[in-house]
TORVO-514533 format. One record per residue (C-alpha): y negated, x, z negated. Coordinates in nm, 3 decimals. Example, Ala and Ser with C-alpha at 12.3 -4.5 7.8 and 13.67 -1.06 7.14 Angstrom:
REM TORVO-514533
[site [0.450, 1.230, -0.780]],
[site [0.106, 1.367, -0.714]],
REM end
This chain:
REM TORVO-514533
[site [6.395, -4.544, -2.773]],
[site [6.605, -4.800, -2.596]],
[site [6.623, -4.741, -2.221]],
[site [6.462, -5.080, -2.167]],
[site [6.139, -4.931, -2.305]],
[site [6.103, -4.705, -2.000]],
[site [6.227, -4.970, -1.760]],
[site [5.970, -5.213, -1.896]],
[site [5.697, -4.952, -1.842]],
[site [5.806, -4.922, -1.482]],
[site [5.819, -5.297, -1.430]],
[site [5.468, -5.324, -1.574]],
[site [5.351, -5.110, -1.281]],
[site [5.228, -4.835, -1.507]],
[site [5.044, -4.552, -1.332]],
[site [4.969, -4.227, -1.509]],
[site [4.919, -3.855, -1.461]],
[site [5.061, -3.583, -1.681]],
[site [4.703, -3.507, -1.768]],
[site [4.679, -3.339, -2.109]],
[site [4.537, -3.019, -1.962]],
[site [4.254, -3.215, -1.800]],
[site [4.145, -3.365, -2.131]],
[site [4.193, -3.037, -2.318]],
[site [3.959, -2.861, -2.075]],
[site [3.687, -3.114, -2.156]],
[site [3.685, -3.021, -2.524]],
[site [3.400, -2.791, -2.630]],
[site [3.648, -2.613, -2.857]],
[site [3.946, -2.618, -2.623]],
[site [4.061, -2.272, -2.729]],
[site [4.051, -2.377, -3.094]],
[site [4.266, -2.680, -3.009]],
[site [4.547, -2.444, -2.911]],
[site [4.542, -2.302, -3.263]],
[site [4.522, -2.630, -3.455]],
[site [4.803, -2.885, -3.437]],
[site [4.590, -3.179, -3.547]],
[site [4.324, -3.105, -3.284]],
[site [4.584, -3.061, -3.011]],
[site [4.757, -3.379, -3.123]],
[site [4.426, -3.562, -3.097]],
[site [4.392, -3.436, -2.738]],
[site [4.738, -3.579, -2.662]],
[site [4.635, -3.911, -2.814]],
[site [4.304, -3.916, -2.625]],
[site [4.489, -3.839, -2.301]],
[site [4.730, -4.127, -2.352]],
[site [4.446, -4.367, -2.431]],
[site [4.230, -4.241, -2.143]],
[site [4.503, -4.304, -1.889]],
[site [4.633, -4.621, -2.058]],
[site [4.989, -4.504, -2.121]],
[site [5.197, -4.511, -2.440]],
[site [5.349, -4.174, -2.349]],
[site [5.176, -3.876, -2.513]],
[site [5.269, -3.563, -2.319]],
[site [5.209, -3.216, -2.464]],
[site [5.073, -2.936, -2.252]],
[site [5.319, -2.820, -1.987]],
[site [5.302, -2.456, -2.096]],
[site [5.620, -2.302, -1.957]],
[site [5.560, -1.963, -2.116]],
[site [5.601, -2.071, -2.478]],
[site [5.977, -2.026, -2.496]],
[site [5.954, -1.685, -2.330]],
[site [5.699, -1.580, -2.591]],
[site [5.929, -1.713, -2.862]],
[site [6.224, -1.518, -2.725]],
[site [6.034, -1.191, -2.707]],
[site [5.920, -1.243, -3.065]],
[site [6.283, -1.281, -3.173]],
[site [6.364, -0.956, -2.996]],
[site [6.063, -0.780, -3.154]],
[site [5.892, -0.725, -2.818]],
[site [5.510, -0.723, -2.849]],
[site [5.342, -1.053, -2.768]],
[site [5.091, -0.890, -2.533]],
[site [5.379, -0.803, -2.297]],
[site [5.488, -1.164, -2.248]],
[site [5.324, -1.220, -1.910]],
[site [5.466, -0.908, -1.748]],
[site [5.785, -0.832, -1.941]],
[site [6.117, -0.831, -1.752]],
[site [6.457, -0.713, -1.859]],
[site [6.581, -0.425, -1.647]],
[site [6.848, -0.456, -1.529]],
[site [6.931, -0.712, -1.798]],
[site [6.915, -0.775, -2.172]],
[site [7.077, -0.533, -2.415]],
[site [7.435, -0.624, -2.505]],
[site [7.331, -0.728, -2.854]],
[site [7.030, -0.938, -2.746]],
[site [7.204, -1.274, -2.785]],
[site [7.329, -1.182, -3.132]],
[site [6.978, -1.070, -3.229]],
[site [6.828, -1.398, -3.109]],
[site [7.087, -1.601, -3.299]],
[site [7.023, -1.393, -3.610]],
[site [6.648, -1.465, -3.578]],
[site [6.687, -1.844, -3.546]],
[site [6.584, -1.901, -3.906]],
[site [6.269, -1.689, -3.878]],
[site [5.932, -1.869, -3.850]],
[site [5.846, -1.955, -3.491]],
[site [5.546, -1.812, -3.308]],
[site [5.207, -1.974, -3.385]],
[site [5.181, -2.148, -3.047]],
[site [5.513, -2.327, -3.091]],
[site [5.428, -2.415, -3.452]],
[site [5.099, -2.569, -3.333]],
[site [5.286, -2.776, -3.074]],
[site [5.518, -2.908, -3.345]],
[site [5.219, -2.993, -3.564]],
[site [5.057, -3.173, -3.270]],
[site [5.369, -3.388, -3.224]],
[site [5.369, -3.459, -3.596]],
[site [5.008, -3.579, -3.569]],
[site [5.080, -3.802, -3.268]],
[site [5.380, -3.954, -3.447]],
[site [5.136, -4.120, -3.692]],
[site [5.010, -4.346, -3.412]],
[site [5.227, -4.660, -3.406]],
[site [5.156, -4.749, -3.044]],
[site [5.204, -4.406, -2.885]],
[site [5.534, -4.230, -2.820]],
[site [5.520, -3.859, -2.910]],
[site [5.688, -3.644, -2.646]],
[site [5.800, -3.282, -2.663]],
[site [5.798, -3.031, -2.379]],
[site [6.012, -2.730, -2.288]],
[site [6.099, -2.515, -1.992]],
[site [6.458, -2.542, -1.868]],
[site [6.709, -2.255, -1.905]],
[site [6.725, -2.171, -1.535]],
[site [6.348, -2.160, -1.497]],
[site [6.312, -1.944, -1.806]],
[site [6.575, -1.708, -1.668]],
[site [6.361, -1.655, -1.357]],
[site [6.074, -1.544, -1.583]],
[site [6.292, -1.286, -1.755]],
[site [6.397, -1.089, -1.447]],
[site [6.183, -0.920, -1.184]],
[site [6.429, -1.017, -0.908]],
[site [6.654, -1.310, -1.002]],
[site [6.720, -1.408, -0.639]],
[site [6.943, -1.107, -0.564]],
[site [7.161, -1.163, -0.870]],
[site [7.192, -1.534, -0.791]],
[site [7.289, -1.459, -0.434]],
[site [7.551, -1.205, -0.542]],
[site [7.690, -1.454, -0.792]],
[site [7.710, -1.704, -0.507]],
[site [7.931, -1.465, -0.310]],
[site [8.183, -1.468, -0.593]],
[site [8.095, -1.138, -0.759]],
[site [8.149, -1.138, -1.135]],
[site [7.950, -0.979, -1.417]],
[site [8.209, -0.702, -1.438]],
[site [8.151, -0.619, -1.073]],
[site [7.771, -0.629, -1.061]],
[site [7.507, -0.571, -1.326]],
[site [7.261, -0.812, -1.162]],
[site [7.512, -1.096, -1.191]],
[site [7.561, -0.999, -1.556]],
[site [7.182, -1.008, -1.604]],
[site [7.165, -1.364, -1.468]],
[site [7.440, -1.484, -1.700]],
[site [7.294, -1.309, -2.004]],
[site [6.941, -1.436, -1.941]],
[site [7.059, -1.795, -1.896]],
[site [7.250, -1.767, -2.224]],
[site [6.945, -1.627, -2.403]],
[site [6.719, -1.891, -2.251]],
[site [6.947, -2.175, -2.356]],
[site [6.964, -2.048, -2.714]],
[site [6.587, -2.018, -2.749]],
[site [6.512, -2.351, -2.580]],
[site [6.758, -2.526, -2.810]],
[site [6.560, -2.383, -3.103]],
[site [6.239, -2.514, -2.950]],
[site [6.383, -2.860, -2.890]],
[site [6.511, -2.894, -3.244]],
[site [6.174, -2.792, -3.384]],
[site [5.994, -3.055, -3.176]],
[site [6.250, -3.323, -3.251]],
[site [6.228, -3.256, -3.623]],
[site [5.848, -3.289, -3.590]],
[site [5.893, -3.640, -3.454]],
[site [5.931, -3.614, -3.075]],
[site [6.114, -3.921, -2.946]],
[site [6.172, -3.774, -2.601]],
[site [6.156, -3.431, -2.442]],
[site [6.016, -3.348, -2.100]],
[site [6.250, -3.072, -1.984]],
[site [6.103, -2.880, -1.689]],
[site [6.322, -2.699, -1.435]],
[site [6.083, -2.633, -1.145]],
[site [6.263, -2.312, -1.045]],
[site [6.594, -2.492, -0.990]],
[site [6.527, -2.527, -0.620]],
[site [6.607, -2.390, -0.275]],
[site [6.384, -2.086, -0.319]],
[site [6.619, -1.940, -0.579]],
[site [6.948, -2.104, -0.481]],
[site [7.081, -2.049, -0.129]],
[site [7.143, -2.384, 0.041]],
[site [7.397, -2.215, 0.269]],
[site [7.594, -2.084, -0.027]],
[site [7.581, -2.420, -0.203]],
[site [7.706, -2.593, 0.113]],
[site [7.993, -2.345, 0.124]],
[site [8.094, -2.434, -0.231]],
[site [7.913, -2.173, -0.445]],
[site [7.903, -2.277, -0.810]],
[site [7.569, -2.116, -0.899]],
[site [7.386, -2.448, -0.933]],
[site [7.655, -2.591, -1.158]],
[site [7.688, -2.275, -1.371]],
[site [7.328, -2.175, -1.412]],
[site [7.142, -2.505, -1.390]],
[site [7.365, -2.795, -1.484]],
[site [7.586, -2.650, -1.756]],
[site [7.304, -2.519, -1.977]],
[site [7.103, -2.838, -1.925]],
[site [7.406, -3.045, -2.021]],
[site [7.417, -2.852, -2.348]],
[site [7.051, -2.929, -2.413]],
[site [7.105, -3.291, -2.317]],
[site [7.366, -3.310, -2.591]],
[site [7.111, -3.177, -2.840]],
[site [6.884, -3.468, -2.751]],
[site [7.171, -3.715, -2.780]],
[site [7.258, -3.577, -3.123]],
[site [6.899, -3.648, -3.231]],
[site [6.888, -3.991, -3.063]],
[site [6.610, -3.866, -2.836]],
[site [6.547, -3.937, -2.469]],
[site [6.528, -3.701, -2.174]],
[site [6.249, -3.688, -1.919]],
[site [6.373, -3.444, -1.657]],
[site [6.115, -3.277, -1.433]],
[site [6.170, -3.067, -1.121]],
[site [5.886, -3.037, -0.871]],
[site [6.070, -2.784, -0.651]],
[site [6.230, -2.831, -0.310]],
[site [6.564, -2.999, -0.370]],
[site [6.869, -3.126, -0.186]],
[site [7.003, -3.477, -0.231]],
[site [7.303, -3.333, -0.413]],
[site [7.072, -3.163, -0.664]],
[site [6.900, -3.494, -0.732]],
[site [7.238, -3.661, -0.777]],
[site [7.341, -3.388, -1.020]],
[site [7.024, -3.432, -1.227]],
[site [7.113, -3.800, -1.262]],
[site [7.434, -3.701, -1.444]],
[site [7.210, -3.579, -1.727]],
[site [7.123, -3.947, -1.772]],
[site [6.747, -3.899, -1.803]],
[site [6.537, -4.201, -1.890]],
[site [6.278, -4.073, -1.640]],
[site [6.335, -3.841, -1.343]],
[site [6.013, -3.669, -1.234]],
[site [6.017, -3.516, -0.885]],
[site [5.764, -3.326, -0.677]],
[site [5.589, -3.421, -0.356]],
[site [5.855, -3.250, -0.142]],
[site [6.074, -3.555, -0.212]],
[site [6.041, -3.899, -0.055]],
[site [6.095, -4.116, -0.358]],
[site [6.168, -4.431, -0.160]],
[site [6.471, -4.246, -0.017]],
[site [6.568, -4.104, -0.356]],
[site [6.571, -4.461, -0.485]],
[site [6.895, -4.508, -0.293]],
[site [7.074, -4.225, -0.476]],
[site [6.924, -4.255, -0.826]],
[site [7.085, -4.515, -1.055]],
[site [6.871, -4.819, -1.127]],
[site [6.856, -4.747, -1.499]],
[site [6.671, -4.418, -1.434]],
[site [6.296, -4.454, -1.379]],
[site [6.159, -4.245, -1.095]],
[site [5.823, -4.082, -1.166]],
[site [5.573, -3.918, -0.934]],
[site [5.490, -3.787, -0.694]],
[site [5.139, -3.770, -0.552]],
[site [5.049, -3.410, -0.448]],
[site [4.820, -3.351, -0.745]],
[site [4.852, -2.973, -0.713]],
[site [4.610, -3.008, -0.421]],
[site [4.362, -3.239, -0.593]],
[site [4.121, -2.949, -0.639]],
[site [4.063, -2.939, -0.261]],
[site [3.836, -3.196, -0.098]],
[site [3.924, -3.050, 0.242]],
[site [4.297, -3.118, 0.203]],
[site [4.278, -3.430, -0.011]],
[site [3.951, -3.624, -0.010]],
[site [3.940, -3.935, -0.227]],
[site [4.009, -4.184, 0.059]],
[site [4.327, -3.995, 0.148]],
[site [4.441, -4.003, -0.215]],
[site [4.379, -4.378, -0.222]],
[site [4.574, -4.432, 0.099]],
[site [4.864, -4.216, -0.019]],
[site [4.869, -4.414, -0.342]],
[site [4.887, -4.746, -0.160]],
[site [5.157, -4.619, 0.074]],
[site [5.372, -4.484, -0.208]],
[site [5.327, -4.797, -0.420]],
[site [5.421, -5.020, -0.126]],
[site [5.728, -4.819, -0.027]],
[site [5.856, -4.805, -0.384]],
[site [5.796, -5.177, -0.437]],
[site [6.013, -5.242, -0.133]],
[site [6.301, -5.049, -0.291]],
[site [6.275, -5.250, -0.616]],
[site [6.368, -4.931, -0.802]],
[site [6.205, -4.880, -1.143]],
[site [5.909, -4.654, -1.074]],
[site [5.602, -4.510, -1.245]],
[site [5.343, -4.387, -0.997]],
[site [5.204, -4.056, -1.115]],
[site [5.142, -3.688, -1.059]],
[site [5.397, -3.455, -0.906]],
[site [5.354, -3.218, -1.201]],
[site [5.098, -3.168, -1.475]],
[site [4.745, -3.195, -1.340]],
[site [4.564, -2.871, -1.416]],
[site [4.192, -2.847, -1.467]],
[site [4.043, -2.594, -1.224]],
[site [3.709, -2.436, -1.324]],
[site [3.432, -2.574, -1.108]],
[site [3.652, -2.854, -0.973]],
[site [3.693, -3.060, -1.288]],
[site [3.492, -3.358, -1.166]],
[site [3.663, -3.368, -0.825]],
[site [4.010, -3.358, -0.979]],
[site [3.933, -3.627, -1.234]],
[site [3.778, -3.847, -0.964]],
[site [4.104, -3.833, -0.766]],
[site [4.313, -3.905, -1.074]],
[site [4.105, -4.211, -1.147]],
[site [4.124, -4.309, -0.779]],
[site [4.503, -4.321, -0.777]],
[site [4.505, -4.514, -1.103]],
[site [4.278, -4.777, -0.950]],
[site [4.373, -4.784, -0.580]],
REM end
């Protein structure tokens, strides 16, 4: 899409959540929807229509690419949630993944592609894809990524420390598998990809080391994401970049070099300040604290309404292109479905 499409959405004062999980949870056959691309695509369409947005987001399931990788390495699917390389992948793991690129993908990823294909039939809705970012996937592949990242930040190389080698190898594996996922979704008809890097934040990357000139953020976050950005460019597809972690201003500036059409940031950021460092052709998205919407004690409806008005007013004063929305995907919480939906509808209307 032309960049003006997203800028026009912002100038129209669009408000929206990333709310596919909410609508999925309402379906009487929600588990069956995860096994049927047409049904899941219909949920994406219903979500877009419910919240009056032309953007059809898939589920933000950040385990799919890990499951795909383990399948390519012939590791049982039932180990996906708990599996970690120790200390790192086998030396031939990357070659094995590359050799398995042409194999059929796992059912969950195939269903997601079919869902995008179904959404693409709707002329007034833009089908989006979704994937975890390489750095965030790396953190799911190791039991203790922080130590290896810290050691890499001191200047140790892979030849000097096996934990540094594990970081490098897992980022390489992650990038390879995510590229496979992106191409599958793009070939299915996705016009943009929401690439999610929530782990690229100050929990995993030492701010002291970065201030001292460590290259860990550039090596392990930016370089692999630049490669994936090129994949999107090669397919004439747009980037929606999402990071709801705690970030520095320099991290936000770096994300802008990926030239996303939309930059989605979490509630730890003050978007009216970020407006000063984000180029005016990048739409800012967010960032109401929707992760807390399940709690009436922390966020009753009147507080949500007031936060919405405050954020809308501050962003209007900046004149920066902005879509008011959720800080991340809004998850349905059993027993709190009605309360969460009430707050979503409150911020859409406030």
